[in-house]
N, CA, C and O atoms as a printed pandas DataFrame, in Angstrom:
     atom_number atom_name residue_name chain_id  residue_number  x_coord  y_coord  z_coord
0              1         N          MET        A               1   56.059  101.976  163.372
1              2        CA          MET        A               1   55.115  102.490  164.291
2              3         C          MET        A               1   53.729  101.645  164.228
3              4         O          MET        A               1   53.260  101.369  163.124
4              5         N          ILE        A               2   53.159  101.288  165.274
5              6        CA          ILE        A               2   52.099  100.413  165.230
6              7         C          ILE        A               2   50.679  101.314  164.936
7              8         O          ILE        A               2   50.481  102.413  165.454
8              9         N          SER        A               3   49.922  100.778  164.194
9             10        CA          SER        A               3   48.494  101.431  164.284
10            11         C          SER        A               3   47.495  100.678  164.563
11            12         O          SER        A               3   47.718   99.468  164.512
12            13         N          PRO        A               4   46.101  101.133  164.941
13            14        CA          PRO        A               4   44.991  100.441  165.358
14            15         C          PRO        A               4   44.785   99.127  164.343
15            16         O          PRO        A               4   44.503   97.999  164.748
16            17         N          ALA        A               5   44.971   99.476  163.019
17            18        CA          ALA        A               5   44.630   98.758  161.966
18            19         C          ALA        A               5   45.608   97.410  161.988
19            20         O          ALA        A               5   45.356   96.520  161.176
20            21         N          SER        A               6   46.429   97.296  162.669
21            22        CA          SER        A               6   47.081   96.052  162.673
22            23         C          SER        A               6   47.067   95.162  164.112
23            24         O          SER        A               6   47.604   94.076  164.329
24            25         N          VAL        A               7   46.360   95.905  164.905
25            26        CA          VAL        A               7   45.902   95.281  166.482
26            27         C          VAL        A               7   44.934   94.342  166.351
27            28         O          VAL        A               7   43.870   94.704  165.849
28            29         N          GLN        A               8   45.082   93.088  166.731
29            30        CA          GLN        A               8   43.991   92.089  166.695
30            31         C          GLN        A               8   42.546   92.562  167.591
31            32         O          GLN        A               8   41.441   92.086  167.328
32            33         N          LEU        A               9   42.724   93.318  168.403
33            34        CA          LEU        A               9   41.366   93.750  168.906
34            35         C          LEU        A               9   40.650   94.566  167.836
35            36         O          LEU        A               9   39.428   94.441  167.911
36            37         N          PHE        A              10   41.015   95.253  167.001
37            38        CA          PHE        A              10   40.559   96.041  165.830
38            39         C          PHE        A              10   40.300   95.291  164.708
39            40         O          PHE        A              10   39.654   95.860  163.828
40            41         N          SER        A              11   40.652   94.130  164.515
41            42        CA          SER        A              11   40.675   93.341  163.161
42            43         C          SER        A              11   39.404   92.959  162.604
43            44         O          SER        A              11   39.420   92.485  161.468
44            45         N          ASP        A              12   38.249   93.089  163.235
45            46        CA          ASP        A              12   37.131   92.893  162.343
46            47         C          ASP        A              12   36.588   94.334  162.026
47            48         O          ASP        A              12   35.498   94.437  161.463
48            49         N          LEU        A              13   37.236   95.331  162.333
49            50        CA          LEU        A              13   36.541   96.825  162.053
50            51         C          LEU        A              13   36.775   96.997  160.544
51            52         O          LEU        A              13   37.681   96.407  159.956
52            53         N          GLN        A              14   35.871   97.873  159.923
53            54        CA          GLN        A              14   36.210   98.260  158.555
54            55         C          GLN        A              14   37.171   99.574  158.738
55            56         O          GLN        A              14   37.248  100.286  159.739
56            57         N          GLN        A              15   37.892   99.707  157.490
57            58        CA          GLN        A              15   38.787  100.848  157.495
58            59         C          GLN        A              15   38.381  102.033  157.941
59            60         O          GLN        A              15   39.046  102.588  158.816
60            61         N          HIS        A              16   37.264  102.614  157.444
61            62        CA          HIS        A              16   36.581  103.711  158.117
62            63         C          HIS        A              16   36.532  103.891  159.494
63            64         O          HIS        A              16   36.879  104.913  160.085
64            65         N          GLU        A              17   36.053  102.778  160.039
65            66        CA          GLU        A              17   35.892  102.538  161.821
66            67         C          GLU        A              17   37.499  102.814  162.230
67            68         O          GLU        A              17   37.730  103.764  162.978
68            69         N          ILE        A              18   38.278  102.234  161.887
69            70        CA          ILE        A              18   39.490  102.242  161.965
70            71         C          ILE        A              18   40.225  103.573  162.048
71            72         O          ILE        A              18   41.038  103.833  162.935
72            73         N          LYS        A              19   39.837  104.508  160.930
73            74        CA          LYS        A              19   40.310  105.820  160.638
74            75         C          LYS        A              19   39.812  106.837  161.835
75            76         O          LYS        A              19   40.489  107.748  162.311
76            77         N          ALA        A              20   38.441  106.461  162.220
77            78        CA          ALA        A              20   37.636  106.968  163.213
78            79         C          ALA        A              20   38.208  107.089  164.580
79            80         O          ALA        A              20   38.174  108.121  165.251
80            81         N          ILE        A              21   38.804  105.813  164.988
81            82        CA          ILE        A              21   39.410  105.441  166.236
82            83         C          ILE        A              21   40.762  106.533  165.979
83            84         O          ILE        A              21   40.890  107.521  166.701
84            85         N          GLU        A              22   41.492  106.299  165.147
85            86        CA          GLU        A              22   42.816  106.953  165.032
86            87         C          GLU        A              22   42.797  108.249  165.049
87            88         O          GLU        A              22   43.749  108.883  165.504
88            89         N          ALA        A              23   41.541  108.925  164.478
89            90        CA          ALA        A              23   41.284  110.453  164.655
90            91         C          ALA        A              23   40.973  110.894  165.947
91            92         O          ALA        A              23   41.471  111.900  166.452
92            93         N          ALA        A              24   40.000  110.016  166.595
93            94        CA          ALA        A              24   39.635  110.331  168.022
94            95         C          ALA        A              24   40.608  110.059  169.181
95            96         O          ALA        A              24   40.385  110.450  170.327
96            97         N          ALA        A              25   41.785  109.314  168.789
97            98        CA          ALA        A              25   42.646  108.851  169.990
98            99         C          ALA        A              25   43.689  110.207  170.282
99           100         O          ALA        A              25   44.146  111.020  169.480
100          101         N          ILE        A              26   43.827  110.116  171.462
101          102        CA          ILE        A              26   44.782  110.926  172.333
102          103         C          ILE        A              26   46.184  110.555  172.098
103          104         O          ILE        A              26   46.445  109.608  172.840
104          105         N          ARG        A              27   47.042  110.838  171.497
105          106        CA          ARG        A              27   48.373  110.430  171.494
106          107         C          ARG        A              27   49.277  111.047  172.841
107          108         O          ARG        A              27   49.458  112.250  173.028
108          109         N          ARG        A              28   49.772  110.003  173.683
109          110        CA          ARG        A              28   50.325  110.727  174.712
110          111         C          ARG        A              28   52.042  110.408  174.844
111          112         O          ARG        A              28   52.346  109.370  174.256
112          113         N          LYS        A              29   52.822  110.884  175.291
113          114        CA          LYS        A              29   54.122  110.443  175.434
114          115         C          LYS        A              29   54.521  110.363  177.095
115          116         O          LYS        A              29   54.120  111.163  177.940
116          117         N          PHE        A              30   55.238  109.421  177.296
117          118        CA          PHE        A              30   55.902  109.296  178.706
118          119         C          PHE        A              30   57.218  108.855  178.334
119          120         O          PHE        A              30   57.659  108.112  177.457
120          121         N          GLU        A              31   57.832  109.700  179.490
121          122        CA          GLU        A              31   59.464  109.254  179.754
122          123         C          GLU        A              31   59.517  108.060  180.607
123          124         O          GLU        A              31   58.559  107.497  181.137
124          125         N          ALA        A              32   60.882  107.714  180.679
125          126        CA          ALA        A              32   60.998  106.330  181.426
126          127         C          ALA        A              32   60.341  106.652  182.914
127          128         O          ALA        A              32   60.248  107.758  183.446
128          129         N          SER        A              33   59.925  105.404  183.416
129          130        CA          SER        A              33   59.542  105.334  184.760
130          131         C          SER        A              33   58.493  106.248  185.209
131          132         O          SER        A              33   58.468  106.692  186.357
132          133         N          ARG        A              34   57.464  106.585  184.144
133          134        CA          ARG        A              34   56.300  107.384  184.568
134          135         C          ARG        A              34   55.059  106.361  184.685
135          136         O          ARG        A              34   54.865  105.416  183.920
136          137         N          ILE        A              35   54.303  106.703  185.721
137          138        CA          ILE        A              35   53.256  105.828  185.825
138          139         C          ILE        A              35   51.957  106.417  184.924
139          140         O          ILE        A              35   51.631  107.604  184.930
140          141         N          ILE        A              36   51.338  105.456  184.218
141          142        CA          ILE        A              36   50.363  105.773  183.103
142          143         C          ILE        A              36   49.031  105.646  183.759
143          144         O          ILE        A              36   48.200  106.546  183.640
144          145         N          VAL        A              37   48.742  104.328  184.600
145          146        CA          VAL        A              37   47.550  104.170  184.982
146          147         C          VAL        A              37   47.877  103.491  186.508
147          148         O          VAL        A              37   48.967  102.925  186.589
148          149         N          THR        A              38   47.055  103.502  187.673
149          150        CA          THR        A              38   47.319  103.029  188.901
150          151         C          THR        A              38   46.339  101.978  189.075
151          152         O          THR        A              38   45.213  102.190  188.625
152          153         N          ALA        A              39   46.626  100.678  189.760
153          154        CA          ALA        A              39   45.736   99.828  189.959
154          155         C          ALA        A              39   44.560  100.068  190.793
155          156         O          ALA        A              39   44.791  100.615  191.872
156          157         N          ASN        A              40   43.267   99.755  190.502
157          158        CA          ASN        A              40   42.270   99.933  190.886
158          159         C          ASN        A              40   41.440  101.419  190.787
159          160         O          ASN        A              40   40.311  101.713  191.180
160          161         N          GLU        A              41   42.338  102.120  190.191
161          162        CA          GLU        A              41   41.657  103.567  189.650
162          163         C          GLU        A              41   40.692  103.163  188.627
163          164         O          GLU        A              41   40.845  102.152  187.942
164          165         N          PRO        A              42   39.684  103.972  188.528
165          166        CA          PRO        A              42   38.591  103.728  187.334
166          167         C          PRO        A              42   39.258  103.480  186.120
167          168         O          PRO        A              42   40.206  104.171  185.746
168          169         N          ALA        A              43   38.717  102.335  185.359
169          170        CA          ALA        A              43   39.326  102.359  184.057
170          171         C          ALA        A              43   38.270  103.067  183.018
171          172         O          ALA        A              43   37.157  102.692  182.649
172          173         N          LYS        A              44   39.040  104.232  182.685
173          174        CA          LYS        A              44   38.293  105.352  181.845
174          175         C          LYS        A              44   38.970  105.103  180.458
175          176         O          LYS        A              44   38.180  105.311  179.537
176          177         N          SER        A              45   40.029  104.773  180.118
177          178        CA          SER        A              45   40.641  104.739  179.000
178          179         C          SER        A              45   41.364  103.243  178.329
179          180         O          SER        A              45   41.981  102.461  179.053
180          181         N          LEU        A              46   41.222  103.080  177.262
181          182        CA          LEU        A              46   41.920  101.811  176.446
182          183         C          LEU        A              46   43.116  102.462  175.962
183          184         O          LEU        A              46   42.985  103.500  175.313
184          185         N          PHE        A              47   44.438  101.920  176.224
185          186        CA          PHE        A              47   45.783  102.054  175.739
186          187         C          PHE        A              47   46.028  101.183  174.662
187          188         O          PHE        A              47   45.594  100.037  174.537
188          189         N          LEU        A              48   46.904  101.938  173.735
189          190        CA          LEU        A              48   47.516  101.128  172.819
190          191         C          LEU        A              48   49.057  101.521  172.917
191          192         O          LEU        A              48   49.446  102.688  172.979
192          193         N          VAL        A              49   49.787  100.534  172.923
193          194        CA          VAL        A              49   51.424  101.035  173.147
194          195         C          VAL        A              49   51.814  101.048  171.544
195          196         O          VAL        A              49   51.661  100.061  170.825
196          197         N          VAL        A              50   52.303  102.220  171.121
197          198        CA          VAL        A              50   52.554  102.463  169.812
198          199         C          VAL        A              50   54.301  102.131  169.865
199          200         O          VAL        A              50   54.743  101.251  169.127
200          201         N          THR        A              51   55.055  102.757  170.614
201          202        CA          THR        A              51   56.355  102.547  170.781
202          203         C          THR        A              51   56.804  102.434  172.068
203          204         O          THR        A              51   56.090  102.873  172.970
204          205         N          GLY        A              52   57.933  101.887  172.337
205          206        CA          GLY        A              52   58.437  101.712  173.567
206          207         C          GLY        A              52   57.713  100.273  174.241
207          208         O          GLY        A              52   57.026   99.415  173.688
208          209         N          CYS        A              53   58.194  100.404  175.730
209          210        CA          CYS        A              53   57.527   99.251  176.458
210          211         C          CYS        A              53   57.088   99.719  177.824
211          212         O          CYS        A              53   57.701  100.576  178.461
212          213         N          VAL        A              54   55.861   99.039  178.289
213          214        CA          VAL        A              54   55.336   99.474  179.373
214          215         C          VAL        A              54   55.140   97.897  180.525
215          216         O          VAL        A              54   54.710   96.798  180.173
216          217         N          ASP        A              55   55.554   98.252  181.718
217          218        CA          ASP        A              55   55.424   97.044  182.566
218          219         C          ASP        A              55   54.014   97.237  183.194
219          220         O          ASP        A              55   53.657   98.347  183.590
220          221         N          TYR        A              56   53.329   96.289  183.265
221          222        CA          TYR        A              56   51.945   96.117  183.881
222          223         C          TYR        A              56   52.189   95.330  185.037
223          224         O          TYR        A              56   52.539   94.164  184.854
224          225         N          PHE        A              57   52.070   95.751  186.175
225          226        CA          PHE        A              57   52.404   95.135  187.598
226          227         C          PHE        A              57   51.244   95.171  188.650
227          228         O          PHE        A              57   50.265   95.854  188.349
228          229         N          VAL        A              58   51.244   94.534  189.808
229          230        CA          VAL        A              58   50.453   94.502  190.993
230          231         C          VAL        A              58   51.613   94.565  192.058
231          232         O          VAL        A              58   52.759   94.121  191.994
232          233         N          THR        A              59   50.883   95.340  193.180
233          234        CA          THR        A              59   51.797   95.234  194.255
234          235         C          THR        A              59   51.098   94.094  195.409
235          236         O          THR        A              59   49.880   93.938  195.505
236          237         N          ASN        A              60   51.782   93.589  195.974
237          238        CA          ASN        A              60   51.280   92.530  196.927
238          239         C          ASN        A              60   51.379   93.239  198.347
239          240         O          ASN        A              60   51.827   94.376  198.500
240          241         N          GLU        A              61   50.945   92.495  199.274
241          242        CA          GLU        A              61   50.726   93.129  200.590
242          243         C          GLU        A              61   52.215   93.390  201.302
243          244         O          GLU        A              61   52.270   94.058  202.335
244          245         N          ALA        A              62   53.228   92.919  200.793
245          246        CA          ALA        A              62   54.521   93.223  201.352
246          247         C          ALA        A              62   54.971   94.357  200.564
247          248         O          ALA        A              62   56.043   94.878  200.873
248          249         N          GLY        A              63   54.240   94.846  199.507
249          250        CA          GLY        A              63   54.951   96.083  198.915
250          251         C          GLY        A              63   55.869   95.739  197.512
251          252         O          GLY        A              63   56.437   96.578  196.812
252          253         N          ASN        A              64   55.849   94.334  197.320
253          254        CA          ASN        A              64   56.717   93.788  196.174
254          255         C          ASN        A              64   55.928   93.937  194.971
255          256         O          ASN        A              64   54.762   93.541  194.971
256          257         N          GLU        A              65   56.515   94.541  193.806
257          258        CA          GLU        A              65   55.934   94.457  192.654
258          259         C          GLU        A              65   55.858   93.258  191.785
259          260         O          GLU        A              65   56.912   92.652  191.591
260          261         N          ILE        A              66   54.700   92.799  191.198
261          262        CA          ILE        A              66   54.600   91.501  190.726
262          263         C          ILE        A              66   54.478   91.830  189.142
263          264         O          ILE        A              66   53.456   92.388  188.744
264          265         N          LEU        A              67   55.367   91.536  188.364
265          266        CA          LEU        A              67   55.015   92.017  186.967
266          267         C          LEU        A              67   54.216   90.933  186.164
267          268         O          LEU        A              67   54.640   89.797  185.948
268          269         N          LEU        A              68   53.110   91.382  185.785
269          270        CA          LEU        A              68   52.184   90.681  184.992
270          271         C          LEU        A              68   52.593   90.372  183.582
271          272         O          LEU        A              68   52.573   89.284  183.006
272          273         N          ARG        A              69   52.953   91.500  183.162
273          274        CA          ARG        A              69   53.453   91.489  181.747
274          275         C          ARG        A              69   54.200   92.801  181.307
275          276         O          ARG        A              69   53.832   93.926  181.643
276          277         N          ARG        A              70   55.206   92.550  180.578
277          278        CA          ARG        A              70   55.837   93.531  179.604
278          279         C          ARG        A              70   55.172   93.857  178.432
279          280         O          ARG        A              70   55.300   93.084  177.483
280          281         N          LEU        A              71   54.437   94.919  178.301
281          282        CA          LEU        A              71   53.765   95.408  177.091
282          283         C          LEU        A              71   54.641   95.932  175.699
283          284         O          LEU        A              71   55.421   96.874  175.841
284          285         N          ILE        A              72   54.526   95.468  174.736
285          286        CA          ILE        A              72   55.267   96.050  173.801
286          287         C          ILE        A              72   54.603   96.628  172.743
287          288         O          ILE        A              72   53.396   96.398  172.821
288          289         N          PRO        A              73   54.917   97.299  171.769
289          290        CA          PRO        A              73   54.227   97.845  170.629
290          291         C          PRO        A              73   53.160   96.910  170.138
291          292         O          PRO        A              73   53.431   95.717  169.999
292          293         N          GLY        A              74   52.019   97.355  169.880
293          294        CA          GLY        A              74   50.675   96.169  169.492
294          295         C          GLY        A              74   49.814   96.126  170.640
295          296         O          GLY        A              74   48.607   96.356  170.564
296          297         N          ASP        A              75   50.430   95.827  171.727
297          298        CA          ASP        A              75   49.761   95.672  172.968
298          299         C          ASP        A              75   48.653   96.704  173.397
299          300         O          ASP        A              75   48.752   97.897  173.109
300          301         N          VAL        A              76   47.483   96.127  174.171
301          302        CA          VAL        A              76   46.534   97.051  174.811
302          303         C          VAL        A              76   46.429   96.722  176.049
303          304         O          VAL        A              76   46.580   95.583  176.493
304          305         N          PHE        A              77   46.078   98.034  176.877
305          306        CA          PHE        A              77   45.494   97.561  178.299
306          307         C          PHE        A              77   44.556   98.601  178.562
307          308         O          PHE        A              77   44.509   99.646  177.913
308          309         N          GLY        A              78   43.806   98.310  179.519
309          310        CA          GLY        A              78   42.633   99.257  179.856
310          311         C          GLY        A              78   41.388   98.599  179.307
311          312         O          GLY        A              78   40.311   99.186  179.409
312          313         N          VAL        A              79   41.480   97.352  178.698
313          314        CA          VAL        A              79   40.112   96.893  178.260
314          315         C          VAL        A              79   38.744   96.772  179.368
315          316         O          VAL        A              79   37.568   96.605  179.043
316          317         N          GLY        A              80   39.182   96.883  180.462
317          318        CA          GLY        A              80   37.881   96.915  181.296
318          319         C          GLY        A              80   37.235   98.400  181.055
319          320         O          GLY        A              80   36.058   98.646  181.320
320          321         N          SER        A              81   38.056   99.259  180.576
321          322        CA          SER        A              81   37.120  100.555  180.063
322          323         C          SER        A              81   36.119  100.316  179.040
323          324         O          SER        A              81   35.329  101.251  178.907
324          325         N          LEU        A              82   35.939   99.321  178.284
325          326        CA          LEU        A              82   35.224   99.085  177.222
326          327         C          LEU        A              82   33.606   98.476  177.991
327          328         O          LEU        A              82   32.516   98.541  177.423
328          329         N          LEU        A              83   33.792   98.042  179.054
329          330        CA          LEU        A              83   32.617   97.277  179.720
330          331         C          LEU        A              83   31.310   98.242  179.937
331          332         O          LEU        A              83   31.579   99.443  179.965
332          333         N          SER        A              84   30.291   97.976  180.054
333          334        CA          SER        A              84   29.076   98.736  180.206
334          335         C          SER        A              84   29.226   99.288  181.422
335          336         O          SER        A              84   28.895  100.458  181.614
336          337         N          ARG        A              85   29.713   98.560  182.339
337          338        CA          ARG        A              85   30.033   99.337  183.628
338          339         C          ARG        A              85   31.403   99.026  184.094
339          340         O          ARG        A              85   31.714   98.044  184.768
340          341         N          PRO        A              86   32.294  100.081  183.613
341          342        CA          PRO        A              86   33.724   99.836  183.619
342          343         C          PRO        A              86   34.215   99.525  185.070
343          344         O          PRO        A              86   33.571   99.802  186.082
344          345         N          ILE        A              87   35.442   98.909  185.043
345          346        CA          ILE        A              87   35.974   98.173  186.482
346          347         C          ILE        A              87   36.981   99.129  186.653
347          348         O          ILE        A              87   37.033  100.118  185.923
348          349         N          GLY        A              88   37.900   98.896  187.677
349          350        CA          GLY        A              88   39.269   99.548  187.935
350          351         C          GLY        A              88   40.223   98.935  187.391
351          352         O          GLY        A              88   40.066   97.730  187.190
352          353         N          TYR        A              89   41.428   99.546  187.011
353          354        CA          TYR        A              89   42.361   98.745  186.221
354          355         C          TYR        A              89   43.098   97.669  187.054
355          356         O          TYR        A              89   43.436   97.775  188.233
356          357         N          ILE        A              90   43.248   96.817  186.389
357          358        CA          ILE        A              90   43.804   95.552  187.414
358          359         C          ILE        A              90   45.192   95.556  187.846
359          360         O          ILE        A              90   45.669   94.767  188.663
360          361         N          GLY        A              91   45.819   96.503  187.242
361          362        CA          GLY        A              91   47.262   96.559  187.640
362          363         C          GLY        A              91   47.783   97.898  187.338
363          364         O          GLY        A              91   46.985   98.646  186.772
364          365         N          THR        A              92   48.877   98.330  187.578
365          366        CA          THR        A              92   49.720   99.668  187.644
366          367         C          THR        A              92   50.500   99.548  186.172
367          368         O          THR        A              92   51.109   98.512  185.905
368          369         N          ALA        A              93   50.458  100.471  185.394
369          370        CA          ALA        A              93   51.177  100.392  184.226
370          371         C          ALA        A              93   52.354  101.388  184.368
371          372         O          ALA        A              93   51.972  102.436  184.887
372          373         N          ARG        A              94   53.683  101.373  184.059
373          374        CA          ARG        A              94   54.634  102.120  184.097
374          375         C          ARG        A              94   55.494  102.116  183.010
375          376         O          ARG        A              94   55.893  101.012  182.638
376          377         N          SER        A              95   55.934  103.280  182.313
377          378        CA          SER        A              95   56.870  103.283  181.043
378          379         C          SER        A              95   58.157  102.661  181.478
379          380         O          SER        A              95   58.782  102.906  182.510
380          381         N          VAL        A              96   58.460  101.794  180.502
381          382        CA          VAL        A              96   60.006  101.408  181.048
382          383         C          VAL        A              96   61.361  102.393  180.373
383          384         O          VAL        A              96   62.537  102.391  180.737
384          385         N          GLY        A              97   60.804  103.077  179.443
385          386        CA          GLY        A              97   61.869  103.862  178.672
386          387         C          GLY        A              97   60.750  104.955  177.926
387          388         O          GLY        A              97   59.586  104.985  178.326
388          389         N          PRO        A              98   61.128  105.670  177.026
389          390        CA          PRO        A              98   60.161  106.471  176.435
390          391         C          PRO        A              98   59.371  105.764  175.832
391          392         O          PRO        A              98   59.690  104.750  175.212
392          393         N          VAL        A              99   58.062  106.285  175.956
393          394        CA          VAL        A              99   56.671  105.324  175.401
394          395         C          VAL        A              99   55.802  106.301  174.649
395          396         O          VAL        A              99   55.688  107.446  175.085
396          397         N          ASN        A             100   55.209  105.941  173.601
397          398        CA          ASN        A             100   54.290  106.616  172.850
398          399         C          ASN        A             100   52.893  105.556  172.801
399          400         O          ASN        A             100   52.873  104.349  172.560
400          401         N          ILE        A             101   51.764  106.479  173.120
401          402        CA          ILE        A             101   50.627  105.541  173.415
402          403         C          ILE        A             101   49.297  106.452  172.831
403          404         O          ILE        A             101   49.184  107.676  172.896
404          405         N          PHE        A             102   48.420  105.572  172.299
405          406        CA          PHE        A             102   47.221  106.214  171.901
406          407         C          PHE        A             102   46.358  105.927  172.948
407          408         O          PHE        A             102   45.200  106.344  172.926
């Protein structure tokens, strides 16, 4: 299982800071094919994939889904939520199979 301590985004943090992140994190589970976030909705959360895979995609004008990336354990998304003025999510995230996320 992935923990924030092993993720590059958090690599410059002290151990007590990582423990504070883990304590504050909300753990969520998603079954297969569940939408986690939708493109353009306000980015309010940063997500860390702990187990499973997440497809991060955009939908073009014709309604076709264009896969930007398949996220695996250790990958993060929702980085726009860290900005002083958060933006919308760039894409939609959907669970591929069962997924656990911080």
